[in-house]
C-alpha positions as CSV (number, residue, x, y, z in Angstrom):
1,X,160.2,131.3,136.2
2,X,163.4,131.2,138.4
3,X,165.3,127.9,138.7
4,X,166.6,127.1,142.1
5,X,169.2,124.3,142.8
6,X,167.7,122.5,145.9
7,X,171.1,121.3,147.5
8,X,172.0,121.1,151.1
9,X,174.1,124.2,152.3
10,X,175.9,122.1,154.8
11,X,177.0,119.0,152.6
12,X,175.7,119.9,149.0
13,X,173.4,116.7,149.5
14,X,170.1,116.5,147.6
15,X,167.3,118.0,149.4
16,X,163.8,116.3,149.4
17,X,160.6,118.3,150.1
18,X,158.2,116.8,152.6
19,X,155.3,119.0,153.2
20,X,156.4,122.6,153.8
21,X,160.0,121.4,154.9
22,X,163.1,120.3,153.1
23,X,165.3,117.5,154.3
24,X,168.8,116.5,153.3
25,X,169.1,112.8,152.4
26,X,172.8,112.9,153.1
27,X,173.3,114.7,156.5
28,X,169.8,114.8,157.7
29,X,169.5,118.6,158.0
30,X,166.0,119.9,158.0
31,X,165.2,123.5,156.5
32,X,162.1,125.5,156.4
33,X,160.6,127.1,153.4
34,X,160.1,130.9,153.5
35,X,157.6,131.9,150.7
36,X,157.5,135.4,149.4
37,X,154.4,137.2,148.2
38,X,154.9,136.1,144.5
39,X,155.3,132.4,145.6
40,X,152.1,132.6,147.6
41,X,150.2,134.1,144.6
42,X,151.6,131.5,142.2
43,X,150.8,128.6,144.5
44,X,147.3,130.1,144.9
45,X,146.7,130.2,141.1
46,X,148.1,126.9,140.8
47,X,145.5,125.8,143.5
48,X,142.5,127.4,141.8
49,X,143.3,126.2,138.2
50,X,143.6,122.8,139.7
51,X,140.3,123.1,141.5
52,X,138.7,124.5,138.3
53,X,140.1,121.7,136.3
54,X,138.7,119.2,138.8
55,X,135.2,120.8,139.0
56,X,135.2,120.9,135.1
57,X,136.1,117.1,135.0
58,X,133.5,116.4,137.6
59,X,130.9,118.3,135.8
60,X,131.7,116.7,132.4
61,X,131.5,113.2,134.1
62,X,128.3,114.2,135.7
63,X,126.8,115.3,132.4
64,X,128.2,112.0,130.6
65,X,126.4,110.0,133.4
66,X,123.3,112.0,133.0
67,X,123.4,111.5,129.3
68,X,123.7,107.8,129.5
69,X,121.0,107.8,132.1
70,X,118.7,109.7,129.8
71,X,119.7,107.6,126.8
72,X,119.0,104.4,128.8
73,X,115.6,105.8,129.8
74,X,114.8,106.7,126.3
75,X,115.7,103.1,125.1
76,X,113.7,101.6,127.9
77,X,110.7,103.8,127.0
78,X,110.9,102.9,123.5
79,X,111.0,99.2,124.3
80,X,108.1,99.6,126.5
81,X,106.1,101.5,123.8
82,X,107.0,98.8,121.3
83,X,106.0,96.0,123.6
84,X,102.6,97.7,124.4
85,X,102.1,98.4,120.7
86,X,102.8,94.7,119.7
87,X,100.5,93.5,122.5
88,X,97.7,96.0,121.3
89,X,98.1,94.7,117.7
90,X,98.1,91.0,118.8
91,X,95.1,91.5,121.0
92,X,93.2,93.3,118.0
93,X,94.1,90.5,115.6
94,X,93.0,88.0,118.0
95,X,89.8,89.8,118.6
96,X,89.2,90.2,114.9
97,X,89.6,86.4,114.4
98,X,87.4,85.5,117.2
99,X,84.8,87.8,115.8
100,X,85.2,86.3,112.4
101,X,85.0,82.8,113.8
102,X,81.8,83.6,115.9
103,X,80.3,85.2,112.8
104,X,81.1,82.1,110.8
105,X,79.7,79.9,113.3
106,X,76.5,81.9,113.3
107,X,76.2,82.0,109.5
108,X,77.0,78.1,109.4
109,X,74.5,77.3,112.1
110,X,71.9,79.5,110.1
111,X,72.4,77.8,106.8
112,X,72.7,74.4,108.3
113,X,69.5,74.9,110.3
114,X,67.8,76.2,107.0
115,X,69.1,73.2,105.1
116,X,67.8,70.7,107.8
117,X,64.3,72.4,107.5
118,X,64.3,72.4,103.6
119,X,65.5,68.7,103.7
120,X,62.7,68.0,106.1
121,X,60.1,69.7,104.3
122,X,61.3,68.0,101.1
123,X,62.3,71.1,99.4
124,X,66.0,70.1,98.5
125,X,67.7,66.8,98.3
126,X,70.1,65.5,101.2
127,X,73.8,65.8,100.9
128,X,74.0,62.1,99.9
129,X,71.6,62.6,97.0
130,X,73.5,65.7,96.0
131,X,76.8,63.7,96.0
132,X,75.4,60.9,94.0
133,X,74.0,63.3,91.4
134,X,77.2,65.0,91.2
135,X,79.0,61.7,90.5
136,X,76.3,60.9,87.9
137,X,76.9,64.3,86.4
138,X,80.7,63.9,86.3
139,X,80.5,60.4,84.6
140,X,81.9,60.3,81.2
141,X,79.1,60.7,78.5
142,X,80.9,57.9,76.6
143,X,80.7,55.3,79.4
144,X,77.8,53.3,77.6
145,X,76.7,49.9,79.0
146,X,74.3,47.3,77.9
147,X,71.6,48.7,80.1
148,X,71.6,52.0,78.4
149,X,70.5,50.4,75.1
150,X,66.9,49.9,76.0
151,X,64.3,47.8,74.2
152,X,62.8,50.8,72.5
153,X,66.3,51.9,71.2
154,X,67.2,48.5,70.1
155,X,63.9,47.8,68.2
156,X,64.4,51.1,66.4
157,X,67.9,50.2,65.4
158,X,66.6,46.8,64.2
159,X,63.7,48.2,62.1
160,X,65.9,51.0,60.5
161,X,68.7,48.5,60.0
162,X,66.4,46.0,58.3
163,X,65.1,48.7,55.9
164,X,68.6,49.8,55.3
165,X,69.6,46.1,54.2
166,X,66.7,45.6,52.1
167,X,67.3,49.0,50.3
168,X,71.0,48.5,49.8
169,X,70.4,44.9,48.4
170,X,67.3,45.6,46.3
171,X,69.3,44.8,43.0
172,X,70.1,41.3,44.1
173,X,73.3,39.4,43.2
174,X,74.4,37.9,39.9
175,X,76.5,34.7,40.0
176,X,77.8,32.7,37.1
177,X,77.1,29.1,37.6
178,X,78.4,26.7,35.0
179,X,78.7,29.6,32.4
180,X,75.0,30.4,33.2
181,X,74.2,33.7,34.8
182,X,72.0,33.2,38.0
183,X,70.2,36.2,39.6
184,X,69.6,36.0,43.3
185,X,66.8,38.3,44.6
186,X,66.5,39.2,48.3
187,X,63.4,37.8,49.6
188,X,63.6,38.1,53.4
189,X,65.7,39.9,56.0
190,X,65.6,38.5,59.5
191,X,66.9,39.7,62.7
192,X,69.9,37.5,64.1
193,X,71.5,39.3,67.1
194,X,72.9,42.6,68.4
195,X,76.0,43.5,70.1
196,X,77.2,46.7,71.9
197,X,80.9,47.4,71.2
198,X,82.0,49.7,74.2
199,X,85.2,51.8,73.9
200,X,85.0,54.7,76.4
201,X,88.7,55.6,76.0
202,X,88.6,56.3,72.3
203,X,85.0,57.7,72.6
204,X,83.8,55.2,70.0
205,X,80.9,53.2,71.0
206,X,78.9,51.2,68.3
207,X,75.8,48.9,68.2
208,X,76.3,46.2,65.5
209,X,73.2,44.2,64.3
210,X,73.5,40.8,62.5
211,X,70.8,39.9,60.1
212,X,70.0,36.6,58.2
213,X,69.3,37.2,54.5
214,X,67.4,34.7,52.3
215,X,67.8,35.0,48.4
216,X,65.8,33.2,45.8
217,X,66.9,32.2,42.4
218,X,66.2,29.8,39.6
219,X,69.0,27.8,41.1
220,X,67.4,27.5,44.5
221,X,67.4,29.4,47.8
222,X,70.6,30.7,49.4
223,X,71.1,31.9,53.0
224,X,73.7,34.4,53.9
225,X,74.5,36.8,56.9
226,X,75.2,40.5,56.8
227,X,75.4,43.4,59.5
228,X,75.0,47.2,60.0
229,X,76.1,49.4,62.8
230,X,75.4,52.6,64.5
231,X,78.0,54.9,65.9
232,X,78.2,58.1,67.8
233,X,76.7,56.6,71.1
234,X,76.9,58.6,74.1
235,X,74.9,59.3,77.4
236,X,73.3,62.6,78.0
237,X,70.9,63.1,81.1
238,X,71.1,59.3,81.6
239,X,69.7,58.8,78.0
240,X,71.4,57.0,75.1
241,X,71.8,59.3,72.1
242,X,72.8,58.4,68.5
243,X,72.2,59.7,65.0
244,X,70.3,56.3,64.4
245,X,71.8,56.2,61.0
246,X,72.8,52.7,60.0
247,X,76.3,52.1,58.2
248,X,77.4,49.1,56.1
249,X,80.1,46.9,57.8
250,X,83.3,46.3,55.7
251,X,83.7,42.9,54.1
252,X,86.8,40.7,53.2
253,X,87.2,38.8,50.1
254,X,85.8,35.8,51.8
255,X,82.3,37.5,51.6
256,X,79.8,36.0,49.0
257,X,80.3,38.3,45.9
258,X,81.3,41.1,48.3
259,X,77.6,41.0,49.4
260,X,77.2,39.1,52.7
261,X,78.8,36.0,54.4
262,X,77.7,32.6,53.8
263,X,78.5,31.7,57.4
264,X,77.3,33.4,60.3
265,X,80.6,32.8,62.4
266,X,82.6,34.6,59.6
267,X,80.1,37.6,59.8
268,X,80.4,37.6,63.6
269,X,84.2,37.6,63.6
270,X,84.5,40.5,61.0
271,X,81.8,42.6,62.0
272,X,81.8,42.3,65.8
273,X,85.2,41.0,66.9
274,X,87.0,43.0,64.3
275,X,85.8,46.2,66.0
276,X,88.0,47.8,68.6
277,X,86.4,47.5,71.9
278,X,84.6,45.1,74.2
279,X,81.4,43.4,72.8
280,X,78.3,42.9,74.9
281,X,75.4,40.9,73.5
282,X,72.1,42.8,73.6
283,X,68.9,40.8,74.4
284,X,65.5,42.0,72.8
285,X,63.0,41.6,75.6
């Protein structure tokens, strides 16, 4: 490349190029440019390179714009497909639920209609009867009440209790009176009263039966009171169950020779009130 000093030949001022001419800033002289063939070719090459560069930049920009448009179109298509797929799944799920609900209504209607017909024909009980039966079934087997001890059950307990008292006291009672041995022989056992001792929480229900005892001796007749009890009472199928085996009631030192109580009230306090639970008097009808 050849470097040329652009100065005015008249005043050595600085020349400025304007288009294809040169002008002096100092004296205002104007000069034309005479290009030779080399300068023309150089200028031509520079113009073609610039044009090629501009075309490349434009093509690059167009390709980038096209790529962005294609990417936007792809993203929009994916969004549309996702939206359609979501709608399809939701529609399918709603349809399945509606079908299941419809089938459930049909099944419920069929069974309810069958139930109403069976109730009408007396084949099965009503809902109210079923609920009452369920409540009865769920009731505690240890929830024993006075009404559960029927007359037959109480009569059986009284009879077996009387036999138990007579058997356990068949040897009588010996008492020293004024240094003389007196033998009291049991002559009669009479039913006095019966009590249910209910204790559902501890699962211990008892029936206690009091008896009036009459002893005969050479020293005269003596009347005392004693009791026996039945435990393991519980309800099964609305029936009271027990082993119906009588047991002796414990006695304090106040008892007559550890055999029985001379006062009925003392026998009641120790054998009935002394048992944990709520007492209910039972009536023999």
